[in-house]
N, C-alpha and C positions, 0 to 999 in steps of 0.2 A: 464647247460643241455649240454651234449656232443653229444648225439645221435638225440634225438627227438626235434622238433620244438615245442615252446609253443603254446597252442591253442589261437587263436584269440578271445578276449573278445567281446561279442555283445554290441554294444552301442545302447541304446534305443533312439527313436527320441524325440526332445523336445516338450513340450506341446503346445506352440503357432504356431511355423512354420512347426511342424512335420517333422523335418529334422535332420538326424544323424550329420551332419557336424556341426550344431550349438551346439549340445550336446558335441561334441568333443572340440569344441572351448571353451565352458563354463568350461569343465573339465580341460583345460590347464590353464585357468584363475583364478580357484578357489584356495583360501588360506585355509588351515587347515580344509578342508572338509566342508566348508560353501558354499554349492552348491546353496541355495536359494538366497544368496546375490549375487553371481556371476551371476545367471540368471537375477536378478533385474538390475544389472549393464548393463548386455548385452542388455536386452530389452529396458532400458532407452536410451542406445547409439543407438539402431536401431530406436527408435522414432525420435531422432535428425536427423538421417540420412534420415529417411523417407521424410522430407521437401526437401532435396536436390534430392532424388530419384524421387519425384513427378515431378519436373521440367524437368528431363530427360525422364519422362514417363515410368519409370521401377518399378517393384515391389522391395521392400526393400530387400528381401532375394537374389534376382538376383544381385542387387547392391553390397551386402556384398560378394557374391560369386566371382563376377568379380574382386572386390578388392583383395580378397584372391588369386585369379589366377594370378593377376598382380604381386604379391610379392612372388609367389612360385618359388623357383630356380630349374633348371633342372640339373645342374652339381655343384659338390663341389670338394675341394681338400683335400687329405688325405695325411698325412705324411707317407713316406715309406723310410726305411733305407736300402740303397744298397751300400755295400762296404765302410762303414765308413762316407758316406755322406747321409744327409736327403734330400729327394726330395719331392716336393709338387706334388702329382699325381692326375690329374683330373679324376674323376669318375662320372658315371651317378648315379642319386639317384633314387631309387625305388618309385613308386608312393605314397605308404602310408607315406613314410618318407618325400616326398616333401611337402605334405599337412601339416604334423606335424611341419616342420621347418617353413613353412609359417606362420602358426598360432602363433608359439612361437615368431617369429620376430615381428609380428603385435602386440602381447601383451606386449613384452618388450619394444618396442619403443612408445607405447601408455603409458605405465607406466613412461617412462622418459620425456615425453612431459610436457610442462607447462600448467596448467589449474586447475580449481577447483576440480571437481570430476572426477573419473575414467570413467564415462560414457561420460562425455564431452571430455576427452582425446581420449577415444577409437573412438568415433564417428569422431573426427577430423582426426584420423590416418586412419580410413576406408575411409573417403572421399579423403584423400590425395592419399592413395594407389590406389583408383579407378581412380584418375586423373594422375596416373603414376608420382607421386612425394611423397615426405615424406622420413623419415629415413628408414623405412622397405623396400621401393622400391630401395633405395640407397644401402642397405645391399645386396639385390639380385644382383644389378648390379655390385657391388664390387666382390661378389662371382664369377659371370660369367667372369669378367675381369681377376681375379686371375687364373681360369681355362683356360682361352685363353692364358694367358702369359706362363703357364707352360705346354702347349699342347705338347711340345717337349718330356716331360717325360711320355707321355700317354702309351708308351710301357712297363713301369714298373707296369702297372695295375695288381692287385692281385686277 
């Protein structure tokens, strides 16, 4: 599309928590259109997280959102070619993309984790993200370090 921006699709809230963020997360986690399986995995993971959330005295959804917030990057580097050389230019990320990147990292590193079921791995990654540790949090830190290191090329922003 050259001229017009595509319309934003409306995401319906999930049945249990009545939250659109959860639906977006489940949509990212889903394989082959198997949404019911993705929802089951997510809700099982949230039940596992609920035990830890009760110790902190927080609702499960708030626990999940805080974990997601902890791994959401605010800057990223983009390659920009200037006069034969390629520079890694740090750029701000727009809010919708921030959340989307955070979710994708959480799912990716949960899948890479060792464990029996996906629900078990996802709950472990959510708890780790909440406690400012784990692979997804490290990925965010690395993105920020890379942007900081290449701050000198910020004037090449496009």
